[in-house]
Steps between C-alpha positions, in 0.01 A plus 500: 500500500348433158617203300638555153237270360232738622646805322405418144320696235155354427478292184308630201139400469485130416873523424419624147633854503848415379367260238262761357777760486725255320224410253437867423871555436514196267195620307648850464828357370314286244290795385809720469677227303206463262472875453870530432505221242159587355390134522122473481437133425700184439404148396712196428506373140427155639163611631416669168592186302301269723199730485523509120509116503213435740256736331456294175563168672240563768252629243558194279437258787188692603363501144571127453340390826191719483441435130540123546248500785235740375538521121635164389282478190617838372875443539507145359324592175735454204510575129433136403272431798702198604570366850724736699625490859738795552384846387741744339619819664305702248180310590525553877603867469254585223176442691324725747571584783844333484619721218459809716720354775757392241507843334534687828793281612675533164455878513682511835754248367613709203658791695738290711594296191599809307702622797674164544584491129666841520696410812617171352606679181721734705632202695621339178630834379725534806609138471579540126721804571754268669546282190836575344467334160328739260303241301369329812407839653317606183308172487406523869381858446279399208355205689432719804311748282315213334390374843363843587293538181384136498376549855308806382349309203415208727317731743316674217390159366396392851287815522344420164400139578370614840270775383401342164359163600448207267124536542505862388738470201657159454702595190678795665538310829670210326748719310595697811551175691743383233692830535508446878641147465770603250604805703511298826717226351737747333523693827601182687758411236658846498523518877649152519752589232605836646544346844783272388696739275858553619437292811877466541535877536191607690296302748227296324139579578413269789163395348642431154472119523146528633409732210627242251292230675187713486569579135517130408181431697326787321619373159371150572166640621473719190564205265239295684259792494530535121467125433188458718343819367532369143364159605203676654428750222569276200420149627264572793664234718349441843713639787725679250388835641559370850867435421518835325381664824751302708784623278361855529507485882857364494604785270332758722664355813843500338450860392398610851797319654732659244397849607490417871862376522626857453491512882794261507709722274414822687431383857607816681387768256243754612269752340517837675297819462694811603431870493752780434723537806522828688784638698478490881487882506156481337 
């Protein structure tokens, strides 16, 4: 008499047959789902924002470290030829080969920034639609549009100061840098202002207080930057250009942080690439 334990079907090779069948079914379901929805690619807005932040920040750190080690004499040279400790951003990104790294990173930085600006504009547009009071809604709409165009001007000016270095054409570089500063500060102010309009009706933008803080920091850095620049150009004071450079780095850091905190306002948003969907019969 044969025991029941002896009458058993042999297990699959290495016990993997059922697992492989299940994996194939899961893959087929995923493929069918993607084909039905037409979803080709997706990426979180958080990843896009952080990538856009790390490109210029990483390039700036690289340029500062390498230029300070290998080309200290070139980056510390000033208009008045006085003692200087901290080089300016234009100095460390205007020499070779650092300028090529800086320009490449800014080139890859511009696309995500334009995309983020458009997404944030639509975010404010949807938020503004819930404001009941007509005057407040009209003001929020105008400020949202101002943010969009100021972001575009800021990026255009950033492109200009990147590809027209102070060594190549100081006059043009200086004027474009002024446009960049003004556009960046106005952009901060408009976003801080639009984020608190009708806060009793719609939910305030969660980063609004942080935007105001960054705006005040940027204003203080800009005032210091102007004062020390004049002390350097007109009076040729020692270390005046050093403090000018410190203010410039603070302004740049505040600007990067201002654009990076979008991830806190839109933490779950995604960018998706889809193709036209087809019926299952096809």
